[in-house]
C-alpha positions as CSV (number, residue, x, y, z in Angstrom):
1,A,16.9,-27.3,-5.8
2,Q,16.8,-29.4,-2.6
3,H,13.0,-30.0,-3.1
4,A,13.6,-31.3,-6.6
5,D,16.1,-33.8,-5.2
6,G,13.4,-35.2,-2.8
7,N,14.6,-33.2,0.2
8,D,11.1,-32.0,1.3
9,T,12.2,-30.7,4.7
10,F,14.7,-28.1,3.4
11,G,14.0,-24.4,3.7
12,I,15.6,-21.1,4.3
13,D,17.1,-20.2,7.7
14,G,15.7,-16.8,8.4
15,N,18.6,-15.9,10.6
16,L,21.5,-16.8,8.3
17,G,19.8,-16.8,4.9
18,T,21.1,-20.2,4.0
19,V,19.3,-23.4,2.9
20,V,19.1,-25.9,5.7
21,D,17.2,-29.0,6.8
22,M,14.3,-27.6,8.8
23,K,13.9,-31.0,10.6
24,V,17.4,-30.7,12.0
25,L,16.6,-27.1,13.2
26,G,13.3,-28.3,14.7
27,V,11.2,-25.8,12.7
28,W,7.8,-27.2,11.7
29,E,4.9,-25.2,10.3
30,P,1.9,-26.1,12.3
31,Y,-1.4,-26.9,10.7
32,A,-3.2,-24.8,13.3
33,V,-1.6,-21.6,11.9
34,K,-2.9,-22.3,8.4
35,V,-6.4,-23.1,9.8
36,Q,-6.5,-19.9,11.8
37,T,-5.3,-17.9,8.8
38,F,-8.3,-19.2,6.7
39,K,-10.7,-18.6,9.6
40,T,-9.5,-15.0,9.9
41,A,-9.8,-14.4,6.2
42,I,-13.4,-15.8,6.1
43,E,-14.4,-13.8,9.2
44,S,-13.0,-10.6,7.6
45,A,-14.8,-11.1,4.4
46,T,-18.0,-11.8,6.2
47,L,-17.7,-8.7,8.3
48,L,-17.1,-6.6,5.2
49,L,-20.2,-8.0,3.5
50,R,-22.3,-7.4,6.6
51,I,-21.2,-3.8,6.7
52,D,-22.0,-3.4,3.0
53,D,-25.5,-4.8,3.6
54,I,-26.1,-2.4,6.5
55,V,-24.9,0.6,4.6
56,S,-27.0,-0.4,1.6
57,G,-30.1,-0.9,3.8
58,I,-29.7,2.5,5.4
59,T,-29.5,4.1,2.0
60,R,-32.6,2.3,0.8
61,K,-34.6,3.2,3.9
62,S,-33.7,6.9,3.8
63,A,-34.7,7.1,0.1
64,G,-38.1,5.6,0.7
65,P,-40.0,2.8,-1.1
66,G,-40.7,4.7,-4.3
67,A,-37.3,6.2,-4.7
68,P,-35.5,5.5,-7.9
69,K,-32.5,3.1,-7.6
70,G,-29.1,4.2,-8.9
71,P,-27.7,7.6,-9.8
72,Q,-30.0,10.2,-11.4
73,V,-29.1,12.9,-13.9
74,E,-30.8,16.3,-13.6
75,D,-31.8,17.8,-16.9
76,G,-32.6,21.2,-15.5
77,E,-36.3,20.9,-15.7
78,N,-38.5,20.5,-12.6
79,V,-35.6,21.5,-10.3
80,D,-36.5,23.1,-7.0
81,S,-34.7,26.5,-7.2
82,E,-34.4,26.8,-3.5
83,R,-32.3,23.7,-3.3
84,Q,-30.0,24.6,-6.2
85,L,-26.5,25.6,-5.3
86,A,-25.5,29.2,-5.8
87,E,-23.4,29.7,-8.9
């Protein structure tokens, strides 16, 4: 309700749980913290994408150039009996 009245510097005191003027308490949210949060999020996303590319590349290399892409369904014909699992 304080923000609606134009009091933009009001917030919640984490120690007492009351609404107070943050300017009076000397609490300021630094711009550097927000910037670092965005940088960390971007670095994390980039790292995950790189790992995904590496894993995908290893899978493609081990399958060979003529290997089919995507999951394959065995229909029971032309199956190597030595490689089948025991029932």
